[in-house]
C-alpha positions in Angstrom: 1.5 0.6 -12.1 -0.1 -2.7 -11.5 -3.8 -3.0 -10.9 -3.2 -3.7 -7.2 -1.0 -0.6 -6.8 -3.7 1.5 -8.6 -6.3 0.1 -6.2 -4.2 0.8 -3.2 -3.4 4.3 -4.4 -7.1 5.0 -4.9 -8.0 3.6 -1.5 -5.5 6.1 -0.1 -7.2 9.0 -1.8 -5.1 9.4 -5.0 -7.2 10.4 -8.0 -7.0 11.4 -11.7 -7.7 15.1 -12.4 -7.1 16.1 -16.0 -7.9 19.7 -15.2 -4.8 19.9 -13.0 -2.5 17.5 -15.0 -3.6 18.0 -18.6 -3.5 14.2 -18.8 -6.7 12.3 -19.7 -5.5 8.9 -18.6 -7.6 7.8 -15.6 -4.6 5.9 -14.2 -2.5 9.1 -14.0 -3.1 9.7 -10.4 -2.3 12.7 -8.1 -2.2 12.7 -4.4 -1.4 14.9 -1.4 1.2 14.0 1.2 -1.4 12.4 3.5 -2.6 10.1 0.7 1.0 9.2 -0.1 1.7 8.3 3.5 -1.5 6.2 3.6 -0.6 4.6 0.3 2.8 3.5 1.7 1.1 2.1 4.8 -1.3 0.1 2.6 1.6 -1.4 0.7 3.3 -2.4 3.9 0.0 -4.0 5.1 -0.4 -5.8 1.8 3.1 -7.3 2.3 2.2 -8.3 5.9 -0.9 -9.9 4.6 1.1 -12.0 2.1 3.4 -13.2 4.9 0.5 -14.0 7.3 -1.4 -15.9 4.6 1.7 -17.9 3.4 1.0 -21.5 4.4 4.7 -22.4 4.3 5.4 -20.6 7.6 4.2 -21.4 11.1 1.8 -18.9 12.6 4.3 -17.7 15.2 7.0 -17.2 12.6 4.6 -15.3 10.3 3.6 -13.0 13.2 7.2 -12.3 14.0 8.0 -11.5 10.3 4.9 -9.3 10.0 5.9 -7.4 13.2 9.4 -6.8 11.8 8.0 -5.5 8.5 5.8 -3.1 10.3 8.6 -1.9 12.6 11.0 -1.6 9.7 8.6 0.8 8.0 7.7 2.4 11.3 4.0 1.3 11.1 3.8 -0.4 14.5 0.3 -1.6 14.6 
């Protein structure tokens, strides 16, 4: 996993627990269903952020694309 993905997973509540997994790698994360749902939403929002901060698009077009991304993943914010 990339550093960004690890950061997003931890923000969502994923964590390493060698007592449960038997794996001592701090990047071997476990998560419950709520954390996985939040993790997926954070990924979508990261994509939206990239679109909104892309200077090659007009503000209106970026907002439309961002809305479509959220709707596609059913995160209508």
